[in-house]
N, C-alpha and C positions, 0 to 999 in steps of 0.2 A: 569484545578485547583487545589489550593492545596500551601502546604504548602514551599515545597522542590521541585528542577531542577528535571526535567523527562532527561532525556539520551535513547538513539533515538538511529537508525542503520538503513540505508535504503540502503537496497539491488534489489532495482531497480523495484522503487514505480509507477513513469510515464511505467513503459512498463509492470509492473501485474495486471491479467484481472479486471475485473472488473461485478459488477455486473448487469445487466442493464435487465429488463423485458417490453416485452412487454404488451398493456393494459389486456390483458386474463395471464395475468399472466407470463409466459411460459420466460426461460430466452432465450436472443442471445445468438447465437455462438462464440466464441470466437477464430478467428484469428490468432496463436501465428507469428510477424514477427522479425526475427532475427538481434541484440539489443547489440553491445557489453555496459556493466555492469562495470560496475566504483563503490563500498562500502563504503560512508561519513558516516560519524559519523557524531552528531551535538547535543546540545545541547537543553533545552529550560527555560529558568527563571521562577522562578511562575511568575502566572498573564500577562505571555507574550505567544505568541506563532510563530509557522513557517509553514513555506512554505514550500512541500517537492515539491508537481510538485502540478503546476499551471495551465498549458492547459495544457487535454488531450484533442485527434481528437479520438472523438469515432467510425467516419468512416474508421481509417487506421483498428479497431481490431473489427468491429464487420459490418455486411450487414444492414445499414435498408433504406427498398427498401419501406417502407408504409408509409404516414402522416400518424400521433397519436401519442395518451402521452406514456413516456418512465420512466421506475424508473433507477435509476442509483445511484446506492451505491457505495464507498467502500469501499474490503475487507478487506480489514487490509496483503492483499500480500503482500514481500516484506521488512513491517517494523518494524521491533525490538521496542518493547523498555523493558527496562530496567534500567543494572548498568553496567557501566565499571568498570576492574578487575584491580588491576594494580596493580599486581605484578602475573604476570602468567605462572606459571608451567607445562605444563600438562603431562599428561601422558603415557606413546605409540596410547593411543587410544583417549584424547583431553579428560578423567577424570581429575579430581583434587580427593583424598581422598572425599567420604563421599559426594560428587561434581558433577554435568553435567556441562559442562563449551559446553557457544562458540565456536563462531573461531571467532579471532580476537582480540582478551580478552573479550567479552562480555557477561555478562548473558543474555539474554534475559528472557521475557515469554513468556508459551508457547502457548498461544491462540493468536488471529488476532480481536486483538481490531475496526471495521467496523464501518462505517461513517455514520449519519446518512442519509437516503435517499431522494434524491428529485426528481420532478420531467421536465422532461422537455415535449414540444411537438414541432411533428414535422413535419412543414407546405410546401406546392408544394412551390416550385422557380416561382417567381413572373415572369411572358413573359413578353421577351424582343422585 
């Protein structure tokens, strides 16, 4: 939403932790699995959208043993939204005069932009 293009950098969105809460509002433990992650940059035109990670298997990173309702939310981890820097020559510690820059010639927001939460229901598998 807006009138200008939005630039983003994906440094592992599909492998980053989600917020997963059970019916009591308690978070489920995230189990990290080894993954080789490449950093990708892209942009989204005004009025358009981009799919960065479309199929995430919760059972790879969370142990869900009980049926019931769960709340799932993208935490914003692994996604930076900001501006590309066209001429970037960092000082010894990656900084420019009066500015601190991120890697890859990209200035990103320091806060995370989380998604809206979704509700899912886990049911028992039908017996065969």
